[in-house]
Structures are given as structure tokens and as C-alpha cells.
C-alpha positions as CSV (number, residue, x, y, z in Angstrom):
1,M,37.3,11.3,64.2
2,S,35.6,8.6,66.2
3,R,33.0,6.3,64.8
4,S,30.2,7.9,66.8
5,K,31.1,11.4,65.6
6,K,31.1,10.2,61.9
7,L,27.7,8.6,62.4
8,A,26.4,11.8,63.9
9,V,27.7,13.8,60.9
10,V,26.0,11.4,58.5
11,V,22.7,11.5,60.3
12,V,22.7,15.3,60.5
13,G,23.6,15.5,56.8
14,A,20.7,13.1,55.9
15,V,18.2,15.2,58.0
16,A,19.4,18.4,56.3
17,A,19.1,16.8,52.8
18,L,15.5,15.7,53.6
19,A,14.6,19.2,54.9
20,I,16.0,20.9,51.8
21,G,14.2,18.4,49.6
22,S,10.9,19.0,51.4
23,F,11.4,22.8,51.0
24,A,12.1,22.4,47.3
25,V,9.0,20.3,46.8
26,A,6.9,22.9,48.7
27,A,8.4,25.7,46.7
28,V,6.8,24.4,43.4
29,P,3.1,25.2,44.0
30,D,2.2,26.2,40.4
31,A,0.5,23.0,39.3
32,G,3.8,21.2,38.9
33,V,5.4,23.8,36.7
34,V,8.9,24.7,37.8
35,H,9.9,28.3,37.2
36,A,13.6,29.2,36.9
37,C,16.0,31.9,35.8
38,Y,19.0,31.1,33.5
39,K,21.8,33.6,33.8
40,K,22.9,34.6,30.3
41,D,26.6,35.1,30.9
42,S,27.4,32.2,33.3
43,G,24.6,29.7,32.6
44,A,23.8,29.5,36.3
45,L,20.3,28.2,37.0
46,R,18.1,29.1,40.0
47,V,14.5,28.1,40.8
48,Y,11.9,30.6,42.2
49,D,8.3,30.6,43.3
50,N,6.2,32.3,40.6
51,A,3.3,33.0,43.0
52,T,5.4,34.9,45.5
53,N,8.5,35.8,43.3
54,Q,10.7,34.4,46.1
55,P,13.6,34.4,46.3
56,K,13.1,36.8,43.3
57,A,11.9,36.9,39.8
58,C,14.2,36.8,36.8
59,T,16.3,39.9,36.2
60,D,17.3,41.5,32.8
61,K,20.5,39.5,32.9
62,E,18.5,36.2,33.2
63,A,16.3,34.3,30.8
64,P,13.1,32.8,32.2
65,L,12.8,29.0,31.9
66,D,9.7,26.9,32.8
67,W,9.3,23.2,32.7
68,S,7.0,20.5,34.1
69,Q,7.0,16.8,34.7
70,Q,4.5,16.1,31.8
71,G,5.7,17.2,28.4
72,P,3.9,17.3,25.1
73,K,2.4,14.0,23.8
74,G,4.9,12.0,21.8
75,D,4.6,10.4,18.4
76,P,2.4,7.3,18.2
77,G,4.2,4.0,18.6
78,V,4.5,1.4,15.9
79,S,1.4,-0.7,15.0
80,D,1.2,-4.4,15.2
81,G,0.4,-6.3,12.0
82,Y,-1.0,-9.8,11.5
83,I,-1.2,-11.7,8.2
84,T,-2.1,-15.1,6.9
85,R,-1.9,-16.6,3.4
86,P,-4.0,-19.8,3.4
87,S,-4.0,-22.5,0.8
88,P,-6.6,-22.4,-2.0
89,V,-10.0,-23.9,-1.1
90,V,-13.2,-24.8,-2.9
91,A,-15.9,-22.9,-1.1
92,A,-18.9,-25.0,-0.4
93,Y,-21.4,-24.0,2.3
94,Q,-19.8,-21.6,4.8
95,T,-16.3,-22.7,4.0
96,T,-13.6,-20.9,6.1
97,A,-11.2,-19.6,3.5
98,A,-9.0,-17.8,6.0
99,S,-8.9,-17.1,9.8
100,L,-6.7,-15.1,12.0
101,F,-6.7,-15.0,15.8
102,L,-6.2,-11.5,17.2
103,P,-5.4,-10.4,20.8
104,P,-7.5,-7.7,22.5
105,G,-7.4,-4.2,20.8
106,S,-8.7,-2.2,17.8
107,Y,-8.0,-3.4,14.3
108,V,-8.5,-2.6,10.6
109,I,-8.9,-6.0,9.0
110,S,-8.7,-6.6,5.2
111,A,-9.2,-9.7,3.1
112,K,-8.0,-9.8,-0.5
113,L,-8.7,-12.9,-2.6
114,Q,-9.3,-14.2,-6.1
115,G,-12.4,-16.3,-6.8
116,Y,-13.6,-18.2,-9.8
117,S,-15.9,-21.0,-10.9
118,P,-14.1,-24.3,-11.5
119,A,-16.1,-24.6,-14.8
120,F,-15.6,-20.9,-15.6
121,A,-19.4,-20.6,-15.9
122,N,-21.2,-18.1,-13.7
123,V,-22.3,-19.5,-10.3
124,A,-23.8,-17.7,-7.3
125,F,-21.3,-17.1,-4.5
126,N,-21.1,-15.3,-1.2
127,C,-18.0,-14.2,0.8
128,V,-18.2,-12.6,4.2
129,L,-15.3,-11.1,6.3
130,G,-16.3,-11.1,9.9
131,A,-14.8,-10.5,13.3
132,G,-16.1,-11.8,16.6
133,T,-15.9,-14.2,19.4
134,N,-16.6,-17.3,17.3
135,L,-16.6,-18.2,13.7
136,Q,-20.4,-18.3,13.2
137,N,-21.7,-15.3,15.2
138,N,-19.6,-12.3,14.1
139,D,-19.9,-9.0,15.9
140,V,-19.2,-7.1,12.6
141,G,-19.0,-8.2,9.0
142,A,-18.7,-7.1,5.4
143,G,-19.7,-9.2,2.5
144,V,-19.9,-9.6,-1.3
145,T,-22.5,-11.6,-3.1
146,G,-23.0,-12.2,-6.8
147,A,-22.2,-14.4,-9.8
148,I,-18.7,-15.4,-10.7
149,G,-17.2,-17.4,-13.5
150,M,-13.8,-16.1,-14.7
151,P,-11.2,-15.2,-12.0
152,R,-12.2,-12.1,-10.2
153,D,-10.3,-10.1,-7.5
154,L,-12.2,-9.2,-4.3
155,T,-11.4,-7.0,-1.4
156,L,-13.3,-6.8,1.9
157,T,-12.4,-4.4,4.8
158,I,-13.8,-4.0,8.3
159,A,-12.7,-2.3,11.5
160,H,-13.4,-3.7,15.0
161,T,-12.4,-3.4,18.6
162,F,-12.0,-6.7,20.6
163,N,-12.3,-6.6,24.3
164,Y,-11.0,-10.1,24.4
165,G,-8.9,-12.2,22.0
166,A,-11.1,-13.2,19.0
167,S,-10.9,-14.2,15.3
168,A,-11.2,-12.5,12.0
169,V,-12.7,-15.0,9.6
170,L,-13.3,-15.0,5.8
171,N,-16.2,-17.4,5.0
172,C,-17.2,-18.2,1.5
173,S,-19.9,-20.4,-0.2
174,G,-21.2,-21.3,-3.6
175,G,-18.8,-23.9,-5.0
176,V,-16.2,-21.3,-6.1
177,V,-12.5,-21.7,-5.9
178,I,-10.8,-19.2,-3.5
179,E,-7.1,-18.7,-4.0
180,N,-4.4,-16.1,-3.5
181,A,-6.2,-15.1,-0.3
182,V,-4.4,-12.7,2.1
183,L,-6.0,-11.9,5.4
184,T,-4.4,-9.0,7.3
185,A,-5.1,-7.1,10.5
186,V,-3.3,-3.9,11.7
187,K,-3.7,-3.0,15.3
188,V,-4.4,0.8,15.8
189,G,-4.6,3.0,18.8
190,E,-8.3,4.0,18.4
191,L,-11.1,3.7,15.9
192,H,-13.0,6.9,15.0
193,T,-16.2,6.9,12.9
194,S,-17.4,9.8,10.9
């Protein structure tokens, strides 16, 4: 066969494939759902148009089978976690005991720490876990205030969505010692309030 005849056969084959593909796309009008019949004895599969039953609907010897491009929603992906364990500090006025920079997203943020007075005598103290675009003006915060002498475990938790990267910060004051601090943030898909 000459080269020009081979080229003609290839071109005709390509045009036929495009025409058949166009017909197949046009034959699936039911909102993207493909309807087919699965022959029980041989496993042969054929597609038909559910609106017109063309070429024909499934027979008694066939099992109907429907599928679409979009399946059910899958399991959620893994969460991202962030953690820092800072060194102990003596919290004077607005001392940053721990901070953690977070990329954009929604987070559940928790601070666990142990606080006590260096003299083990009760002193007033204040600790605030905040999240926002800078260390002083937090968008959201949770705090604990009181008197502390002997070592005391404290936990603060907040949830916040950052449109831009920002920091979660634990600030404390009152001359207390803050140690064993752990600041964690877990990125979640969405935050829902009830």
C-alpha cells in the first residue's frame, strides 16, 4: 500500500473515531449519569439512553448499571498539626510565653502550661491565649486570671480561621514562672459553632 493510501486510511479512521466519540457524548443526556446493561451470562456491557430507551432498555437477561463522573464524597484527609515547647519564662508584664506562626486556614488551638510563684506565695497573674495578625491585637482570645502560688496546671483553648498567615500567642503577666508549656494547633476543614 502506498504512503498516500496509508495516510488516507489513518485520516478516515481518526474522523470516524471523532464521530463515534461525539455520538457517545451526545447519548448521555441524563445529567451526566451513564445508564448501561450488564449481561449476566457473558458480562457484556452496553450503554443506552435512559430518556429514549435507545438502542433498548435492559432485558431480563441483563442487570441495569448506572454511574456518573462524580461519586460520593470521600473520607476527609489528614489534618495538619503544629506544636511548640518553649523554654520556661518568668512572666512579667505581657511576656510572650509561647508563639506559633500558622498558615491560612481554620484551627483548634490549645495551650497547656504550669504556672507558679517563685516564692510559692499567692500572686495575681493573667494568661491569655490569642490568635490574630499581630501579637498585641488578637482577633480572638481566651484567658485565665487569678492568684497562684504553688504549681498549677492551666489549659486554654480557642478556635479561629485565618485568612492570611498569623500567630497564635500565649501571653502571661504577674511575675509567675511559666514552664512545661505546650502550644498546639490542629488545622481542620471547617469550624462550626453551636
